[in-house]
N, C-alpha and C positions, 0 to 999 in steps of 0.2 A: 435721554434723561428720564428718570422715573417721575410719575405724576401721582397726585392724591388718589386717583382711580386705581392705579397699580397697587398702592399700599392697601386700599380698601379691599381689593380683590384677593390679595395675599392673605389678609386677616379675616376675610368673609364678614366685613362690617360695612356700614354705610360711609359714603364720602364725607358726610357731615360729622360723623364720629371721628374720622381721621383728622378733619380740619380742627375740631375741638382739641384733639390731642396735641396737634402741632402748635396750636396757639394758646396752650395752657388755660383752656376754659375751665371754670370751676365745676361744671356739672358732668364730670367724667371721672371714673375711678383712677387711682394712681397706677394700678396694675395695667389697665388698658392704655393709659398714657405712655407707660414705659414700653409696652408692646409696639405701639405705634411709632414711637421714636426709634426704637431698635430696628424695626422693619424699614423705616425710612432710610436709615443709614445703610442697612444691608442692600437695599435696592438702588442706592445712589441718588436719593432725592435731595434737592437743594431748595431751600426756601427762596421765594422771590425777594429781591432787594437784600438778600442775606449779607453779601459782601460789604454793602454800604454801612451796615451797623457795626462792622468790626474795625477796631483800631489796631489790634495785634492778633497774632496767630501763635499756635503751638505746633511743635513738630514731633514726629515719631521717626527716628533715624535708624537705618539698618546697615549692618556690615556683616558679611559671612553668613547671612540667613536669607533664604528664599522666601518671598512673600507674595508673588504675583498670582499664583493659582490657588484654588481652594484646598488642594492637597498639600500645599507648602506650609511649613511650620509657622511662618510669620503671618500668614493670612488672617487667622482668627485673632491674633494679638491686635492687629490693626483694626479689625472689625469691633472688638470689644472696646478699644481705646476711643474710636470714633463714636460708638454708641453712647459712651459715658459723656464725651465732650459735647455732643450734639445738643444735649439738654440745656447747656448753658451758652449756646451760640458761639462757641469757639470755632474758628477755621482750623482745620488740621491738615498739615502738609506732610506727606510721606517722602522722606529723603534718603536715597541710597548714598552710602559713604564709602570711601576708600582710604587706604593708608596715604596715598599721594595727595588727595584733597586735604587731609588733615595737616600735612606738612606745609601746604601753601598758605594756610590762613589759620590763626589761632581760633579756639572754640568761641571765646567771647566776641571776637571780631566777626566771625561768621554769624553768630546769633544777632548781633546788632545790625549787620549789613542787610540781613534778610528779615529783620523785624520780628524775630521769634521771642515770645515772652517766656518760653521754657520748652523743654523737650524731654521725651523718653528715648533712651539710647539702647539699642539691642545689638548684641553680637560683637562687642568690642573685645579685642585681645589685650592682655596686660601691657604689651609693648606698643600699643597704638599711641601716636603723638598726643592726641587729645586727653589721654588718661592723666598726663602730667598737668595739663591745663585745668582739668576738672578738680584737682586738689585745692585750687584757690578761686575757682569761679564763683561769682555771685549770682549767676543765672540759675533759676530753679531748674533742677535736672533730676530725672529718675533713671537709674541704671537697671537694666534687666540682666539677671544672672551675673551681677558684678557688684563690687562694693569698694568704696573708699571711705576712710574714717575721718572724723573731726570736722568736715565741712558741713555747716548747718543748712546749706543750700542744696545739698545732695541727699537723695533718698534712693532706696533700692527695692526691687520687687523680684520675686522668683518663687519657685516651689521648694519646699523643705527637702533638701537633698538627703539629709540624714534619715528622715522618715521614709522617703521614697526608696532609697537603697536598702534600708532595713526591711521594708515590706517585701522586696524582691528576694533578699537572702533568706528571710524567714520562710517564705513560700518554698524555696528550693530545699531548705533544711527539712521542712515538713514532708518533703517527697523523698528524703533519704540521701540527698546530695551532700557531699563533704568536700570534694575537690572541685572548687568553683573558680573559674578564671574570670578576669575582668578586663574587657577591652574599653579603655577610657578615651576621653577626648584629648586634644592637644595639651601639652604641658604649659603652654603660654596662656591657657584659659583659666580664669578664676573658677568657673563652675566645674571644669574638669578636675581641677585640683581638689575642690571641695567634695566632689562625689568620690574621688579616689580615697580621700580620708574617711569618708562615710563607709566605703566598702571595707577598708581595713578595720575600722571600729566594729562594724557589724559582724565581721568574721570572728573577731576576738570575743564578742558578746556570746557567740554560739560555740565558743571553744574550738574554733577552726583556725588553721594556719593560713595566713594571707601570704602565700609564697610570692616573693618578688618576681620570680620567673613566670608567674601566671598573671602579671599585670603588664599591659602594654598601652602606650599612648600614641594616638594618631588623630587625623582630622575626623570631624563628625560626618563622614561620607561613606557610602556603600563600599567603595574600593578599599577602605582601610582594613577590611576583614581579611583580604588576601595575604598580606605578609605574616599574619599572626595565628590564624586558625590552625594551620598545620602544626605549628609549634605547640599550641595548647593541646591538641589531640594527641601528639606524641608523648606528652607528659601525663596522659591518662585522666584528663578532666572528664567529668560527667555532666557539667553544666557550664555555660558561658553567659555572663551578664555583660551587657553592652551599654555604652554611654548614650546612645540614642537608637531609634528604630532603624535608621538606614544601615548603621553598622550591623545590627542584629540580622537584618535581611541578608546582608552580605555574608555573615557567618553561616547562616542556614544553607545558602547556596554553596559555600566552600565545603561545608560538611558533606554535602551530597557528592561533590567532586571527588572526595576521598572515600566514598562508600559508606558513610555514616548516615543513619536516618535520624530525623528530628520529628518527634521527641523520643523515638524508640531507643536510640543510643546516646544522644546528646540533647539536653534541654537548653533552650535559648530564651533569654529575656531581653527586651528592649527598654527604651525610656523615651517617653513623650506621648505615645498613642496618637501618631499622625494617622489620617484616614487610611493610608495604604496598609497600615499594620493589620487591620481587620481583614483586608482583601488578600493578604499574603497567603501562600501555601507552604506550611500550615499557618493558620491565623496566629498572630504573634501575641504571646503574653508580654505585657508591658506595664510600665509605671506611667499613669496618665497625668499630664500637666493640663489643667483646664486653661487653655490659652485665651479664650474669651474673657475669663475672670482675671487672667494676668493683665490683659489689655485694659480692662475696666479699672483694676486696682492701680495700674500705672498712672492712669489719668487722675484717680482720686488722690494719690500721693502727690502728683504734680500740682494739682489744685491746692492742696494743703500747703505745699512749699511756696507757691505763689502768694498765698495769704499769710505767710510768715510762721507756719507751723513746722518746726524742724523734725520731720519724721526721718527715721534711720532705716534699719532692716525691716522688711515686711515679707513674710513667707506665707504662701498658700499651701494648704494640705494636699498631698498627692493621693492617688487612688491606684491600687493594684488591679489591673484588668487581666484576669486569667483566661487564656484561650488555649489553643491546641499545640503550642510549641514547647510546653513543659509537661513532664510526666515523671513517674517514679524512677529513681536511679536504677 
């Protein structure tokens, strides 16, 4: 377990400065206090007698999203969520979910049984059992990349898909691409549907045809590239936009299998900007989601809901990261 000395060494400050930051002393700047608190969470520091002060806890729940390693998509979301919650002495528990677990116990029952005051939920499909429970729950809950209307106890957080997809399409159009395929996520995913709509809208904005034959839906995994890349190439595309970076990396490898170079023959764009995208060969052009900020925003929205503020949709601006996988058509 990390100590005050570990935090001090990481930030190159004294242990007394760290102690002040952790204990809300008045003679320390707010920016330094935030650095100390964020680093404490990153290193796994726990305050002494911390658990005794807590009456309730909040959760961050995951399904269909990896989060164990620092290369995993969910890792930084957890980090940002914990960093924001740490300031206000919430205990945060990370909970893996499954379809089966949700069928065994309703959402409200689960939250009451394990004493959760609220939660942020990541990775739910539209047909998950708890999605129906969430329509009427009174437990403050934040959905990542998902949305349900009318319940004032529910909020949502994500990245602006329309802006993100438009950034990608505009970049490809500026390079002379017109025949652009889209490998989307699964059809039972709210965010995959949303990004597919964004792709069609953006293509129309640039006076391009969104050919239904150039749109495919599959899981957000590397292997999803295999069934569709050959079909796209056979129809003469010059660029392939993907629903996440893993799909895009799979597309690049499939293109090579068929004798196409990236970006010489085909340009490829991902979505997310996971750490592996920069290390890929070629380095992947992608739409960045600031996952630390998503986690922090998820907590802030949850905190507002707990305090009776009925926030609804909340979107973070994406950024296009241009690397080596895109070039002129």
